[in-house]
C-alpha positions as CSV (number, residue, x, y, z in Angstrom):
1,R,10.6,-3.8,8.1
2,T,7.5,-3.2,10.1
3,T,5.1,-0.4,9.2
4,A,6.3,1.6,12.2
5,E,10.0,1.2,11.2
6,F,9.1,2.2,7.7
7,Q,7.3,5.3,8.9
8,S,10.2,6.3,11.0
9,G,12.4,6.7,7.9
10,H,12.9,4.8,4.6
11,I,14.9,4.9,1.4
12,G,13.1,6.8,-1.4
13,D,10.6,4.9,-3.5
14,A,10.9,1.9,-1.2
15,L,8.0,-0.6,-0.9
16,L,7.1,-2.1,2.4
17,A,7.1,-5.9,2.9
18,D,7.4,-7.0,6.5
19,W,9.6,-10.2,6.8
20,N,8.2,-10.8,10.3
21,N,4.8,-11.5,8.6
22,Q,5.8,-14.4,6.4
23,K,2.3,-14.9,4.8
24,E,2.0,-11.2,3.8
25,F,5.7,-11.0,2.8
26,K,5.4,-13.9,0.4
27,K,2.1,-12.6,-1.0
28,L,3.7,-9.2,-1.7
29,A,6.9,-10.7,-3.1
30,L,4.9,-12.7,-5.7
31,L,3.8,-9.3,-7.1
32,L,7.4,-8.2,-7.9
33,D,8.7,-8.4,-11.4
34,K,11.3,-11.2,-11.6
35,S,13.0,-9.5,-14.5
36,K,14.1,-6.6,-12.3
37,P,16.5,-6.8,-9.4
38,V,15.2,-6.5,-5.9
39,Y,17.1,-4.6,-3.2
40,T,16.2,-5.4,0.4
41,Y,17.0,-3.7,3.7
42,C,15.8,-3.7,7.3
43,L,17.1,-1.9,10.3
44,S,20.4,-3.7,10.6
45,G,20.5,-6.2,7.8
46,V,19.5,-9.5,9.5
47,R,15.9,-9.8,8.4
48,S,16.6,-8.4,5.0
49,S,19.4,-11.0,4.6
50,A,16.9,-13.8,5.2
51,A,14.4,-12.1,2.9
52,T,17.1,-11.8,0.2
53,N,17.9,-15.5,0.5
54,W,14.2,-16.4,0.2
55,L,13.9,-14.2,-2.9
56,R,16.9,-15.8,-4.5
57,Q,15.6,-19.3,-3.8
58,N,12.3,-18.2,-5.5
59,G,13.8,-17.0,-8.8
60,Y,14.5,-13.3,-8.0
61,T,17.8,-11.4,-8.5
62,A,18.0,-10.0,-5.0
63,Y,20.6,-7.9,-3.1
64,N,20.8,-7.1,0.6
65,L,21.9,-3.8,2.0
66,T,24.6,-4.9,4.4
67,G,24.0,-3.1,7.7
68,G,20.5,-2.1,6.8
69,I,19.1,1.4,7.0
70,N,21.4,2.1,10.0
71,A,24.4,1.7,7.7
72,W,22.6,3.8,5.0
73,K,22.1,6.6,7.5
74,L,25.7,6.4,8.8
75,A,26.9,6.9,5.2
76,D,24.8,10.1,5.1
77,K,22.5,8.7,2.4
78,P,19.1,10.4,2.0
79,V,16.2,9.0,4.1
80,E,12.6,10.0,3.6
81,Q,10.5,10.5,6.7
82,M,6.8,10.0,6.9
83,K,5.6,13.6,7.2
84,M,3.2,14.5,10.0
85,V,-0.2,14.8,8.3
86,K,-3.4,16.1,9.8
87,Q,-5.6,13.1,10.4
88,I,-9.0,13.1,8.6
89,T,-11.9,12.5,11.0
90,L,-14.5,9.9,10.1
91,E,-17.0,12.8,9.7
92,E,-14.7,14.6,7.2
93,Y,-14.2,11.3,5.3
94,M,-18.0,10.7,5.2
95,S,-18.6,14.3,4.0
96,Q,-16.7,13.2,0.8
97,I,-19.2,10.4,0.2
98,P,-22.2,12.0,-1.6
99,K,-25.5,10.2,-0.7
100,D,-26.9,10.6,-4.3
101,K,-23.9,9.0,-6.1
102,T,-22.1,5.7,-6.1
103,V,-18.6,6.1,-4.6
104,L,-15.5,4.0,-4.8
105,A,-13.1,4.6,-1.9
106,D,-9.6,3.5,-2.7
107,I,-7.6,3.3,0.5
108,S,-4.0,2.7,-0.4
109,A,-0.5,3.6,0.5
110,V,2.4,4.8,-1.7
111,W,4.7,2.1,-0.3
112,C,2.3,-0.8,-0.9
113,P,3.2,-3.1,-3.9
114,P,-0.4,-4.2,-4.6
115,C,-1.5,-0.5,-4.5
116,K,1.0,0.4,-7.2
117,I,-0.4,-2.4,-9.4
118,M,-4.0,-1.3,-8.8
119,K,-3.5,2.5,-9.2
120,P,-3.4,2.6,-13.0
121,L,-6.3,0.2,-13.3
122,I,-8.4,2.4,-11.0
123,D,-7.3,5.5,-12.8
124,S,-8.4,4.0,-16.1
125,M,-11.7,2.9,-14.7
126,A,-12.3,6.4,-13.3
127,A,-11.4,8.0,-16.6
128,A,-13.7,5.8,-18.6
129,N,-16.6,5.7,-16.1
130,G,-16.3,9.0,-14.2
131,S,-19.9,9.8,-14.6
132,R,-21.0,6.4,-13.1
133,F,-19.1,6.9,-9.8
134,V,-17.1,9.2,-7.7
135,L,-13.5,8.1,-6.8
136,V,-12.3,9.0,-3.3
137,R,-8.6,8.3,-2.6
138,I,-7.3,8.0,0.9
139,D,-3.6,7.5,1.7
140,G,-4.0,4.9,4.4
141,G,-0.3,5.0,5.2
142,E,-0.8,8.5,6.4
143,Q,-4.4,8.4,7.6
144,T,-3.9,5.7,10.3
145,Q,-6.6,6.9,12.6
146,L,-9.2,6.8,9.8
147,C,-8.1,3.3,8.9
148,K,-8.7,2.2,12.4
149,Q,-12.1,3.7,12.5
150,L,-13.0,2.1,9.1
151,K,-11.5,-1.2,10.2
152,V,-9.0,-1.2,7.3
153,D,-6.1,-3.4,8.2
154,G,-4.5,-3.9,4.8
155,F,-3.9,-2.1,1.5
156,P,-5.4,-1.5,-0.9
157,T,-8.9,-1.7,0.5
158,F,-11.7,-0.8,-1.8
159,I,-15.1,0.3,-0.4
160,I,-18.2,1.0,-2.5
161,Y,-20.8,3.3,-1.1
162,K,-24.4,3.5,-2.5
163,Q,-26.7,6.1,-1.1
164,G,-24.1,7.0,1.5
165,K,-23.9,3.4,2.9
166,E,-21.2,0.8,2.5
167,S,-22.4,-1.8,0.1
168,W,-19.2,-3.7,-0.8
169,R,-15.6,-4.1,0.4
170,K,-12.5,-6.0,-0.7
171,Q,-8.9,-5.9,0.2
172,G,-5.9,-6.6,-2.1
173,I,-5.7,-6.9,-5.8
174,V,-9.2,-6.9,-7.2
175,D,-10.3,-8.1,-10.6
176,V,-11.4,-5.0,-12.6
177,K,-14.4,-6.8,-14.0
178,E,-15.6,-7.8,-10.5
179,L,-15.1,-4.2,-9.3
180,A,-17.0,-2.8,-12.3
181,S,-19.9,-5.2,-11.7
182,K,-20.1,-4.1,-8.0
183,L,-20.1,-0.4,-9.1
């Protein structure tokens, strides 16, 4: 499903992978654990059926929700909505970036597979090196206006600030050693 479709309502704990963006879909699919079943759905079941076939051809145990989320809703199954969240202004965001400290901004989304992989690694780094840098987390799935202003077009995006200025940026799964060296 597209980001807009996902935000309009999704099954709980679902991850987002847009079949319409083949490059991104395949990149995200490669992050899935092949030892666990994958359940796919889209609006009506057409795109997710194609995605299910691709997953099966690539070694995954995959199942498609026939009829998509439309059928899910018709069966009165629970759907989570993206809640309306006050948008953080660029000024409010920058006020979280102390000028006298190194800051790691982690701009992620709860529905993003690479973000779920990176979260425990970032948490561990922060716990072990909390005195070396300040961690600022932004839910980019909710803070869409801020993401536009920061020119963040994929998750996770990591931005390092030194003396209040951006000094480094990388999107996607980042090697922890590389990140530590940049901090």
